[in-house]
C-alpha positions, 0 to 999 in steps of 0.5 A: 409486620402488623406488630412492627407498624404498631410499635412505629405508631407508638413513636409518634407521641415521643421522638435513634438517639444522637448523643452529645457531651454536655458539661455538668456546669452550674447555670447562672439561672436556677434550674427551676426557673429554667423549667418555669420559662420553658413551661411559660414559652410552651403555653405562650406558643400554644395560646397563639395557634395558627395554620401551619404547613410544611414540606415533609420528606420521610424515608423508612426501611426494614433492613433485614427484609431489605425493604424500604420506601420514601414519601415526599408530601405537604403537611397542613396542620390547621388551627382546628381539626385534623392534620392533612397530608397531601402526597407529592410522590412515593417510591419503594416498597408498598408494604413499607408505605402501608404498614410503617409510613401510613400507620405512623402518620395515622398515629400521629393524627390520633396523638394530636387529638387525644394524648397531647396533654397526657404525654407532655413533657411537664413536671405532672409527668416527668422529673427534671434534673439539670445537666449543664449546657451543650452547643446546638447549631451555634445556639446555647441549650440547657440540658435536663435529664428527664425521667417519667414519674410513672411507667406509662406507654408513650413516655420516655427516659432521656433528655430535653434540650431547651434553647437558652434565649427562647426557652423552647425546645430544641431537642428531645431524645430517649428510650421508651420506658414501657414497649408497646409490645412484647415483640419489641426489644428497644424503641429509641428516637430523637426529635429536633426542632427549629426555632422559627417565627418565635416558635419551635417547629419540627426539623427532623425526627429519627426513630429506630425500633428493634424487634424480635422478628424482623430486626431493626426498623428505621424512620426518619422524617425531615421538615422544610419550607414552613408557612403560617396563616393564609400562606399555609392554607394557600398550597392546600386550597390550590389543589383541593383535589389532591388533598389526602387524609389518613383513614384507618392507616391507608390513604383516602383522596 
C-alpha cells in the first residue's frame, strides 16, 4: 500500500488515457510558431499570478481490494505560499483516504514548490511533433506528440493539445517514461483544462496505475466553481477554523 501511494504521488507532476482521433493535416500556422505562441501564452499566464480557488471532487479506488473513497473539498492556491485544502466531507475507506488521496495531495504541494520548472512541457524537456487538429468540446485544438529528451522521473510520453485561439493547454495525456517503483507495471494519466477568465484551469484529472501487487488503482478529480483574487480568498477566510493543511501525508486542522 505504501508503494502504491508513492506511485499515485508521482502522477501529480504530470496528468487514464482517453484517445481521440486527430487528422495528420497541415496547419495554416507553422508548427514551430504554434509552440512559440503556446510558450508565450504560458509565460503571460504565469506573470499574471492571482489567488485562485475551486471546488474539488476526488474519487479514488483500489478495485482488487474493493476499497474506495470520495472527498469533496475547497482548494485554495495563493499567489505565494502553500496550497490549502478545506475538506467539506469524506466518505469511504480510511486507508484510501490516507494512503491514496492524502499522499497525492501532499505530493501536489511539493511539486508546486520544487518541480514545476524541471517538469514543464517545453522544448528544454521535450521534442514536439505536430500531428494535426482535433475537436475539443467545440473548440479546435492543435495536437502535438511530445517525447521527453531524457528518461527522467515525472516526464511522460504522449500528447499535448493546444487551444487554437488562446494557445493555452486544453489536454495533456500519456504514460510515464520512468516508473517510480519496480512494483509498478504502467502509469497512465489524462489532464483536461478549461479556458476561464483568460487562463487555463484544471477541469479533470484521471490517473490509472497498474501495480504488480494489488492490480489497478484509479483516481479521478473534478474541478468546479473557480474564483480569483478576493473572491477566491473569501471562502477560506470565512471559515478559518476549518482550514486543512496537508502535513506529512495526513490532514492537520
